[in-house]
N, C-alpha and C positions, 0 to 999 in steps of 0.2 A: 177171603177176598175183601169182605167188608172191613175186617180189622186192619188189613194192610192199607186200604183207602183212608181209614180214620188216622193211621199213623202218618201217612203222607201229608194229610191235611194239616195235622198237628205240627209236623216239621215245617210246612210252609208258613203257618201262623207264627211259629217261633222265629223263623228267619225274618219275616216281615217285621216283627216286634224288635228284633235286634238291630235291624237296619234302621227302623224308626228311631230307636233310642240313640243310635250312633249319629243320625242326621240331626236330632235334636241337640245332642251333645256338641256337635260341630258348630251348630247355630249359636248355642249358648257361649261357646268358646270365642267365636267370632265377634259376637256382640260384647262380650266381656273385654276382649282385646281392643275393640273400638272404643268402648267406654273408658277403659284405662288410658288410652292415648288421648282422648278428649279431656280427661281429668289432668293429665300431664301437661297439655297445651294450655288449658284454661286456668289451672290452679297453680300447679308446680312451676311452670315456665311462663305463666301469664304476664309477669312484670317485665320479663325480658322482651317479649313480643310487643308489649305496650310502648317500651322505650324505642324499639325499632320503628314502630308506626309513627311515633312522635318525631323521630329523625326524618322520616319521609315528609312529614307535615310541616315541621318547624325547621327553619334555616337560620344558622348563626352566622352573622356577618360582622367583620371587624371595621372600626372607624378609625381613620388616621388622626393621630394627635397634631396639634399645632407645634412647630418647632420653636424651641426657645431662642431668644434674641442674643446677640453678642454686643456688649456695650463697652465704652471706654470707662476710665476711672471716674469720669464726671457723669456717667449715665447716658452719654450720647450714643445713638444707635450707629453700629458699624455693620451689622447684618441683621436684617429684619424680615418681615413677611408682608407681602402685599396681596390685596384682593385680586383674584384671578377670575374675570368674567368669561363665561363660556355659553355655548348654545348647543343643546342636545336635541336629537330627533328620535322619535319612536316609530318605526316603520309601520306597525299595525294600526296606528292611529292617523295615518295619512292616506289619501286616496292614491297618490302616486309619489314615490320618493323623488324621482327625477324632476317632476313638475314642481314639487314643493321646494327643492333646492333651487330651481330657476327663480322662483318667487322670492326666496330668501336672499339670493344674490343681488336683488334690487335694493335690499335693505342694508346688508353688511357685505364687505368685500370677500368674495369666494372665487378662488381660481379654478380652472378646469381640473387641476390635480386634487384640490380639496373635494370637489363634487365627486370625482371618480373614486376617491378613497372611501367616501360614504357609501356609494352604490355598491362597491365591492363588499364592504362589511355587511350591508343589508342583505346581500345574497347568501352570505356565509353563516350568519348567526340567526338565532331565533327572533321572530318579528317583534316580540314584546320587550326585547332588551334595548335600552337607549344607546344611541351612537353619538359620540361627540363630533359635531360638525365643525366648530371653530372655537379656539380658545385664545387667551391673551387679548381679548377685545378691549379697546379703549372705552372710557366712560361714555363718550359721545356715541360710539357704535352700539354699546350696550343699551343706552337710553333710546336710540332709534329702533332697536329691536323690540324693546318692551312696548313702544308705542304701536308697533305693527303686530305684536304677538297675537292679539284677538283675531286677526285675519289669517293666521298661520296654525291651524289646529295640528297637534302632534308635535309641534316644536316648542321648546320651553327653555327659559334662561337658568343658568346655575352659577353659583358664586363660590369659589374655593379660595385657596391661598397658594402662593409660590414664593420661593426665597428671592430676596433682592438685597443687592450690595449698593447702597445709595452713593458711596464715594468711589465706586468703580475700581480704578487701578491703584488708588492710594495705599491700600493695605492688602492687596491681592495675595502676596506670599504669606502674610501672617495668618490671614483668615482662611485662606483656601477656598474651597467651593463644594457645593453639593452636586450629586449626580444620581442617576438611576442605579438601582440595586443590581449588581451582577451575581452570577452564580456563586462565585467565591465569597460574596458578602453574606450569603444566606445563613441564618441561625435558626433557632427554635422560636424566635420572636415572630408571632403571626403577622404583625404589621408590615414586615418586610415583603410579604407576598401580595400586598395590595398594589394594583396597577397604578403606575406614575408616582409611586412613593420614592422620596429622595433621601439619601444619607450623605454624610460628610466623606469626601474623597481625599482631601488634602488639608494641610494646615490645622488651625484651631478646630474647624468643623469636623475633621476626622478625629483629632486627638480627644475631643470631649463629646464624641457622638453619643455615648450612653446618657450623658447628662442633658444634652440638647434635644434628643429625640422625643422624650416623653413616653407615655404608655398608651396603647391602643384602647379604644372603647369598644363596646359590643352593641349589636342591634339584632334582636331575635324577631324574625318576621314569619308570618304564616304563608305558606306557598301552596298552590294547587298541584295536581299530578304533573303538569307541564312545567313547573318551576316558576310560574308567575306569582308575584307578590300579591297577597290578598289583603293583609293588614299587618301593622307593627304591634308585636306582642309586649315586648320589653326593650328598654334602651338604657345603656350606661355610657355616659359621655366620656370621651378620651381625656387623658391627663396631659395638659400642656407641658412641654419640656421646660426645664429651668433656664432662666436668663444667666448668662455668663459675663462677669465683669472683669475686664482686662486692666492691666496697669498702664496700657497705652493711652496717650492723649490724642484724640482724633484730630484736633486742630493742628497740633504740632506734627502729627503724621502727615497730614495733608500739605502743610507748609514745607516740610522736608522734601516730600516727593516733588513738589512744584519747583523747588530750588535745584533739584537734581536734573530736571528736564529730561532729556533723551540720553544723558550720560549712562554708560554701563558701569554701574558701581553700587555700593551699599552704604547705608548710614545707620548707626545705632546711637540713640540719645538715652542716657541713664541719669536718673536722679542720684547724685553722689551721696546724699544723706540716707537714703533708704535702699538703694540698689534696684529700684523699680525701673523697668524699661518704659520710657515715654514715647519712643518712636523706634520703629524697625522698618527701614525702607530699603527696597531693592529695585533698581531701575536698569532697563525698561521693564515694565510689568505687563500683565494681561488683565482683561476685564473678566472677573469671575462670573458675571451675569451671563456670559456666553455659554457657560458650562451647565447652567441650571436645566435647560431644556434639551441639552445635547449640542455641543459646538459643531459648527458646519465644517466640512472638509476643507473648504477654502481658508477659514480662519485658522484651523489647526495646522494646515500646511505652512501658513505664513509664520506662525509662532516657531515651528520647527526649523524653518529655513532662515530665520533671522540670526545673523552672526553674533548679536549681542546677547543671545541666550535668555530671552525674557522669562522662560520657565524656571530658571535657576534662581533660588534665593541667595543672592551674593552676600547678604549681611550674615548669613550663616555658613554657606557652602562655597563662597567665591574664592 
């Protein structure tokens, strides 16, 4: 009996030891697997995760280039850029968006539609993102706002550029115009995705788009978890588009257009010695400035309804 008890006790001890060894083995295997995974994440794949962390912390933004000018053969501007003065509002920096807009309306002209548009955007987007309240301000309006700016926290002035055709209808068909980027215009050029960016839609503006557009710059900024900009890390300025010199003579172009008046016809003036085109006029014409910020329905309908076909270049297609 005593021998049997000793054998039973030995069996129990052996079983306990085997289970202990098995448990220790499982623990060692678990810690080994955990250590191996940590080594893989921190050493083997560490660079990849550091890059992902930087992507979350750093944001790359593109800067729009200044469009090249279009000049006549004497260097006179036929299409250029003008300063575009605007006012923007940051909702989180104002006590009340509606009240701030009411105060701002006493400084610069704001319609009910303008204010409603800002209020709608303020409800839909993050509060730290700026909202454009009014653009295309005159210099007097811009100066008045700057004088009142210290009393309007959260509202600030901005200055950009927009396309301008100083001679309006005189060379409309030759120059064409710029307009907003449509879906069919999209390419791999990142600058096309920028809000309010304009490209050539007709005429010289479209034919030499690649030369006039320039190249986008970049701005790398540090952002927090909510996407708010903390600081600028690096900046590369955009490359201005190249100026384009035509064979046209702006004064002769304007003179020819004036002589044509409201006739429905076209004129071509050529230098017989060189073959250079000095004037290319089609009347009646349209004002390309109307297309820069989007032509109104009224003006577009009037152009389409005009029996003299002002949209057709009669010097080339008449």
